[in-house]
FISE-554931 format. One record per residue: residue in one letter; z, x, y of N, C-alpha, C, O in turn. Coordinates in steps of 0.001 Angstrom, whole numbers, plus 500000, padded with zeros to 6 digits. Example, Ala and Ser with C-alpha at 12.3 -4.5 7.8 and 13.67 -1.06 7.14 Angstrom:
! FISE-554931
A507800513190494310507800512300495500507800513200496700508465514236496681/S507080512850497750507140513670498940507870512900500030508039513409501138/
! end
This chain:
! FISE-554931
M575825408665606798574902409650606935574875409860608310575008408999609179/E574680411162608472574982411776609944573679411422610614572680411451609894/E573540411106611829572259410909612551571773412462612809572459413422613162/K570427412398612531570070413818613020568689413715613994568014414737614116/R568385412812614498567476412543615686567851413333617099569024413550617403/G567218413564617570567851414604618930567301413729620263567822413827621374/M566213412900619969565711411893620927565775410398620779565367409755619812/E566398409889621973566509408493621869564993407751621424563918407888622008/R565238407061620399564317405932619874563989404415620417564869403560620529/Y562699404208620718562775402899621352561942401839620317560854402097619801/C562790400463620124561821399957619561560456399420620178560269399104621353/L559533399386619115558322399399619655557425398907618455557622399611617464/T556727398156618299555710397602617111554621397329617988554507396375618757/V553709398422617755552197398269617965551479398934616842551914399682615966/P549972398373617128549384399013615963548821400563615834548594401230616843/A548648400991614710548510402527614645547407402538613429547128401637612638/K546932403725613538545919404166613051545943405507612211545601406534612796/V546221405557611238546701407084610318545329407727609669544654407258608753/S545189408542610170544216409601609399544931410605608492545888411228608954/V544440410847606953544739411796606574544116412372605040543489411610604304/M544322413494604758542982414151603945543783413881602580544987414061602397/N542569413276601411543173412976600076542886414219599228542420415308599561/H543239413818598197542864414950597004541318415654596889541069416758596404/D540377414709597466539050415253597705538733415936598949537597416273599286/H539708416106599555539520416635601169538812415589602180538562415929603337/Q538487414243601667537899413324602493539151412752603344540316412714602950/L538599412263604746539440411770605803539578410263605545538554409580605524/R540630409774605372540678408290605240541759407765605870542874408287605852/G541368406347606650541893405993607683542690404707607365542100403686607012/L544266404770607514544986403516607073545877402736608122546771403235608804/Q545603401863608121546232400557609222547856400916609064548226401279607948/A548682400842609970550097400738610051550594399903611284549879399073611846/Y551829400185611639552389399808612922553394400261613145554233400237612244/T553719400842614391554856401525614586556436400765614772556579399738615436/K557216401248614284558650400719614121559520400950615279560056400024615888/D559652402136615569560486402860616725559684404095617165558965404625616318/V559732404563618302558894405752618655559870406493619870560367405856620799/S560053408126619642560331408550620507559586409747620862558535409932620250/S559947410606621753559060411567622171558733412729621526558011413604622005/R559538412767619852559114413813618859558729412922617874558448413585616876/G558565411625617652557841411072616225557898409692616414558002409181617529/T557831409033615308557835407427615034558108407183613813558222408135613040/F558260405986613401558518405229612139557629404294611887557801403157612327/L556450404648611080555531403883610645555721402809609627556178403270608580/Q555523401574609606555509400466608483554404400466607949553508400575608786/M553948400371606613552479400670606433552691400442604746553717400791604162/D551556399809604098551456399593602995551397400813602223551895400794601097/T550884401830602644550505402783601566551248404019601827551464404378602984/G551684404747600723553017405591600925552338406868601157551184406976600742/L552947407951601824552204409258602411553721410477601578554877410157601301/E553177411520601453554167412340600793554692412935601734554028413061602763/V555909413426601675556541414539602695556121415769603018556229416662602177/G555643415999604121554842417306604258553128417181604574552373417938605184/Q552912416003603940551500415702604462551266415310605791551855414372606327/Q550110416266606527549977416413607794549020414923608029548297414411607175/V549171414599608936548225413141609463547767413439610933548137414455611522/H546972412535611474546486412388612795546443411017613002545814410241612283/L547426410548614453547490409000614479546998408601615900547081409247616945/E546584407645615722546089406907616939547195405553617022547452404594616294/I547720406116618461548781404721618667548082403873619765547645404420620777/Y547988402667619581547291402024620609548811401255621190549838401007620558/L548425400979622825549674400439623211548613399619624608547699400150625239/S549141398239624741548987397576625523549862397410626866550874396713626796/I549490398066628171550495398200629098549712397771629927548684398431630079/N549915396413630838549521395816631599548978396508633000547938396577633656/K550667397085633051550899397809634297550071398860634652549772399105635821/L549683399498633680548589400622633965547135400194634105546288401075633966/Q546768399035634346545920398557634786545876398494636463544888398765637145/E546878398169636842546733398218637954546683398997638893546382398658640037/F547070400533638420547047401706638970545747402411638289545156403172639056/F545345402321637327544184402688637010543304401827636448543688400822635851/E541710402230636625540920401112636241540777401260634882539825401924634471/L541559400758634103541354400649632315541350399304632263541869398487633025/D540625399139631154541225397684630055542602397274630014543386397475630942/N542832396820629162544537396443628928544973397241627821545863396760627119/S544592398178627581545361399340626657544924400601626752543894400887627361/V545654401440626172545503403180625958545736403168624612546362402320623976/R544867404765623968545793404931622831546205406495623248545817407167624204/I547117406815622198547323407804622423547111408579620786547324408094619675/E546688409739621114546213410504619560547120411833619689547225412729620527/V547745411517618410548944413036618204548451412934616265548112412015615520/S548682414541616092549104414893614873550583415292614685551452415789615401/G550484414823613307552264415303613059552176415287611511551138415180610858/Q553582415425610979554110415697609626554898414644609050555967414288609546/V554389414125607994555633412994607328556651413865607092556481415009606671/V557827413312607375559321414127607136560166413025606460561305413242606047/R559541411821606369560807410940605179559815409733605110559003409342605948/S560095409297603964558843408062602903559928407450602395560856407987601790/T559737405920602745560683405010601977559478403981601446558265404192601477/H560156402848600969559519401948600531558986400665601881558356399614601756/E559411401155602776559167400205604010558141401416605049557787401215606210/G557947402218604503557261402962605657557528404568605398558221405064604510/V556643405356606616557168406698606574557427407031608123557158406334609103/G558041408329608058558699408743609412557876409845609799557624410599608859/I557393410158610874556306411296611250557092412051612521557485411488613543/Q557215413426612202557516413998613513556181414601613950555354415277613338/F556230414179615104554971414546616106554687415932616419555706416615616515/D553431416633616632553335418229617025553427418063618060553458416881618405/K553518419098619102553649419248620436552867418846621158553298418350622199/K551441418879620944550249418021621776550208416920621208550531416597620065/Y549631416112622385549031414946621900548227414674623588548362415384624584/T547279413230623419546283412789623940546542411673624131546825411003623138/I546555410846625824546671409650626192545137409646626774544649410541627464/L544521408512626369543128408146626696543157406373626628543755405542625944/P542193406336627704542109404549627471541073404317626173540047404921625860/S541830403090625495540773402680624363539521402377624479538892402418623421/N538830402027625603537487402122625695536772403461625776535612403503626184/G537506404696625352537018405787625356536462406569626642535643407488626625/G537167405930627903537053406681629170535821405931630028535223404874629826/C535699407082631209534548406400631944533011406290631442532175405709632134/
! end
């Protein structure tokens, strides 16, 4: 199978919260872990399958102790990004990120 990715992926396993709309238009939060991450997307390991084309909102939690030295943060940051499911397997789902994202202190800021 030909490699379709245009960006380098990095092996990174961190917790993520996945928010999706269900059939009743209710938002539900699902727990997952990243398997790898690039600037364009991630593969999430999760117990619940998602449909290809489904819109999602992700919160990815990073523990980055070096940031603590430069910014007065606790020991983690949160990346919030929306995207679309582009691959679904029994192991998890591939998410393609939208172009906008936000990086925040996990404690919500000042």
